[in-house]
C-alpha positions in Angstrom: -22.0 -27.4 2.1 -22.9 -31.2 1.9 -23.8 -32.5 5.0 -27.0 -29.5 4.6 -28.3 -30.5 1.6 -28.0 -34.0 3.0 -29.8 -33.1 5.8 -32.7 -31.2 3.8 -32.6 -34.5 2.2 -33.2 -36.4 5.0 -35.6 -34.5 5.9 -37.8 -33.8 2.8 -37.2 -37.2 2.2 -37.7 -39.2 6.1 -39.8 -36.7 8.0 -41.8 -33.7 6.0 -41.9 -32.1 3.0 -40.6 -29.3 2.7 -41.0 -27.7 0.1 -43.5 -25.5 1.1 -42.1 -23.9 3.8 -39.3 -21.6 3.4 -36.9 -21.2 5.5 -34.7 -24.0 4.1 -34.3 -22.5 1.0 -33.2 -19.5 3.0 -30.9 -21.7 5.5 -30.0 -23.1 1.7 -29.4 -19.8 0.4 -27.5 -18.6 3.6 -25.6 -21.2 3.1 -24.4 -21.1 -0.3 -23.0 -18.3 -0.1 -21.1 -18.1 2.6 -19.9 -21.5 0.6 -19.2 -18.5 -1.8 -17.5 -15.9 0.8 -15.5 -18.0 3.3 -14.0 -21.0 1.3 -10.6 -20.4 -0.8 -8.8 -23.2 -2.9 -10.0 -26.4 -4.5 -13.6 -26.3 -2.3 -14.2 -22.2 -3.8 -13.1 -24.8 -7.4 -16.1 -27.2 -5.9 -18.7 -25.4 -4.7 -20.6 -24.5 -7.2 -20.3 -27.9 -8.0 -21.7 -30.1 -4.2 -24.4 -26.3 -4.9 -25.7 -27.7 -8.4 -26.1 -32.0 -7.1 -27.0 -31.3 -4.1 -30.2 -29.0 -5.3 -31.2 -31.6 -8.5 -31.0 -34.3 -5.1 -33.1 -32.4 -2.9 -35.2 -31.1 -5.7 -35.6 -35.1 -6.9 -37.5 -36.0 -3.1 -39.5 -33.5 -3.6 -42.8 -36.0 -4.6 -44.4 -34.1 -7.5 -41.5 -32.0 -9.4 -41.7 -29.8 -12.8 -38.5 -28.4 -14.8 -38.7 -24.5 -12.9 -38.3 -26.0 -9.2 -35.0 -27.3 -11.0 -34.2 -24.1 -12.4 -35.5 -20.9 -10.1 -33.5 -22.3 -6.7 -30.9 -23.7 -8.3 -30.4 -20.8 -10.1 -31.0 -19.1 -7.3 -28.2 -20.6 -5.2 -25.8 -20.2 -7.4 -26.4 -16.4 -7.5 -26.0 -16.4 -3.9 -22.4 -18.2 -4.5 -21.7 -16.1 -6.7 -22.5 -12.9 -4.4 -20.6 -15.0 -1.8 -17.3 -15.6 -4.2 -17.6 -11.0 -5.0 -17.7 -10.3 -1.6 -14.5 -12.3 -0.8 -12.6 -11.3 -4.0 -14.0 -7.7 -3.6 -11.9 -8.2 0.5 -9.3 -9.9 -0.3 -8.8 -6.7 -3.0 -9.6 -4.1 -0.3 -6.5 -5.9 1.7 -4.4 -5.9 -0.9 -5.0 -2.0 -1.5 -4.2 -1.1 1.6 -1.2 -3.5 2.5 0.2 -2.0 -0.8 -0.6 1.2 -0.4 1.4 0.5 3.0 4.5 -1.0 1.4 4.9 2.4 -0.7 3.7 5.3 2.8 6.5 3.2 4.3 8.7 3.4 0.7 7.5 6.7 -0.4 8.7 7.8 3.5 12.3 5.8 3.3 12.6 8.0 -0.5 12.7 10.7 1.0 14.8 10.6 3.9 17.4 8.6 1.6 17.0 12.3 -0.4 17.1 14.3 2.9 20.7 12.7 3.6 21.4 13.1 0.3 20.9 17.0 0.0 22.4 18.0 3.5 25.2 15.3 2.7 25.7 18.2 -0.9 25.0 20.9 0.8 28.3 20.2 3.5 30.0 19.3 0.2 29.2 22.6 -1.1 29.4 24.9 2.0 33.5 22.5 2.5 34.2 23.8 -1.2 33.2 27.3 0.0 35.0 27.1 3.2 38.7 25.6 2.0 38.3 27.8 -1.1 37.7 31.1 1.1 40.7 30.4 4.3 43.1 29.5 1.6 42.6 32.5 -0.2 42.6 34.6 2.5 45.8 33.1 3.8 47.2 33.2 0.8 45.9 37.4 0.3 47.6 37.9 4.5 50.8 36.1 3.7 51.5 38.6 0.2 50.1 41.4 2.8 52.4 40.8 5.8 54.8 40.3 3.3 54.6 43.4 1.3 52.9 45.9 5.0 56.6 47.7 5.8 57.4 47.9 1.4 54.0 48.6 -0.1 51.6 49.8 2.7 49.0 50.5 0.1 49.0 46.9 -1.1 48.6 45.9 2.3 45.6 47.1 3.4 44.5 46.8 0.4 44.9 42.9 0.1 43.5 44.2 4.2 40.5 44.6 2.1 39.7 41.8 0.1 40.7 38.8 2.9 37.6 40.9 4.8 35.6 40.7 1.6 36.8 37.1 0.9 35.1 36.6 4.5 32.4 38.6 4.7 31.4 36.0 0.5 32.0 33.0 3.1 30.1 34.2 6.4 27.0 35.1 3.8 26.8 31.8 1.6 28.2 28.9 5.0 24.1 31.4 6.4 22.7 31.0 3.6 23.8 27.4 3.6 22.4 26.9 6.7 19.5 29.0 6.7 18.5 25.4 4.2 20.5 22.7 6.6 18.4 24.5 8.8 15.3 24.3 6.9 
């Protein structure tokens, strides 16, 4: 930026007065915009001062100046710089928001995987409890039915029916739990 202002001052004093030419002003506005859009850190902080000093130097190199020569071109240059700064800030914010969205999506996916694993563990525990309880009841009933088969066949048949009911209930519960796991 400072080099461009120096070139403009040199051209205005050594070559030809550029006050009436619009191209140098457009070039300076473009340069001021670029200073706002593409600088960071200390350079971004110093850019408005460079613009102010540079524009003052260029205007001082004119043969005849009026007050508005200092105000309006400098104001336009500062507006161009602010536009560049605004674009840079918006671009950085957009990048940060995009990165945050990607991180949030990844976190959501990790949480979903973790929740699915936890649900599978819970269902496995529940299935183990159902099967273990049902098989225990069936073993006890079968043992009891075997012992009383000759003495009380009617109670042995009832025990066998109870074993059958417990087995069916266990199968039904296992199918339900497996259906949840499958879904």
